N, C-alpha and C positions, 0 to 999 in steps of 0.2 A: 504494500500500500504506500503510495507516494503522497506525502504531505507537501503541498506547494506553499509558496510565500503568501498566497491569498489567505491561508489559514492563520497567518500571524495575528490578525485581530482577535481571533477566537482564543488563541493561547494567551495573548497579552491580556485579554479580558479575564482570563482565569487567574493571572497574576494579580490583577487589580481586584479580583473578587476576594482575595485574602482578607480576613478580618483586620480592622484598623490597627491593632497592636502590631500585626505582622508588617503592615505597610509602613508604620512609623519606624520599625526596626530596619526595614529595607532602605528607607529614606536616609536614616542616620548612617547606615553602613555605606550607602552611596556617597554621602557627603564626606565621610571620613576617607573613603577611597579616593575621592576626587582631590582632596587636599594633600594626600601623601604623594611622594615622588615615585614610589614603587609602581612598576607596571601591574596591571590587573590580570590575574591568571584566569584562564577559562575554568568554569566549575568542573570539579571531578565527580563523575557519576559513581558513587559508592553505594548504590542501592540496586535492588533487583526489581524486575517487573512485578513479581509477586508482592513485594513490599509496597510498591506504588499502588497496585490495585486494592490492597487491603488497608490503605491509609485514609484517615479522616483528613479534612482540609487542614486542620492544625498540624497533624502528624506529617502530612505531605510538605508543609512549609519547613518543618524541622528536617525532614528527610532530604529536602533540596538544599540543605545547608543554610537555610534562612536567607536565601538570596532570590531575587526575582528570576535570575537565569536558571537556577536549580529548580525552582517551582515551575518555570516555563517548560523545562525539559520533561518534567513529570506529566504535566497537562498534555504536552505534545504526544508522549507515548500512550497515554490513556485515550486520547482522541483517535490515534491509529488503531488501537485495539478495538474500540467501540465500533468504528466504521467497518473494520474487517469482520468482526463477529456478526454484524447486522447486514453485511453485504451492501453497504452504502458507499456511495462516492460523495465526498465532501464537496459541496458546491463551491466553485471557484469564483466567488464574488465577495466584495467588501460587505454587501448586505448580509450575506450568510454569516460572516464573521461578527457583525454587529448583533445579529439575532442571537447567535450562540453565546457571545460574550455577555450580553445582557442576562441571558438565562443563568449562566454560571455565576455571575455577580449576585443576582437575586437569591439563588438557592444557597450559595455559600454564606451569605449574610443571615439567612434564616436560621441556619444551624451549622456552625463551623465544625461541629463534632461528627457530622455525617460523612460517609465515604465520599472522597473526591471523585472516584470512578463513577459513582451513581450520578453525580452532578454532571460530569463530562458526557456520560452516555445520554442523559436526558437532553443535554445541549445539542449533541450531534443529531438526535432524533428531531428535536424542536427546530433546529435550523434547516434541516432537510425538508420537513413538513411545511414550514413557513415559506421557504423559497419555492417549493414545488407548487404551492397554491397561487403564487403570483405570476 
């Protein structure tokens, strides 16, 4: 399953869907990193797909190293799994990304202790249904 750059809004929305304490921590980390002279290293993936699938929103944030890049990677993997399992092609439009991103944000805010995979799976279905109807 190939995820294209059009999906970036979906995944970015997943990052933005993290509860406010997570966003504050990410912002503070980003500010600290921007002020240091050391180069920024790429996030190291030290988690398994099984861990990602079984993580709550909060746990996924921690699993991703409490960075937006790490969380982004988890959401991207979960999106690929969901689309593959359901036999769906992710719509290659900004509109689909907005629809899915809004869904992720809404659901994550409702209950950050729910499984992130469930949220992403619903977002994939929701974005495909909404864009197919238009």
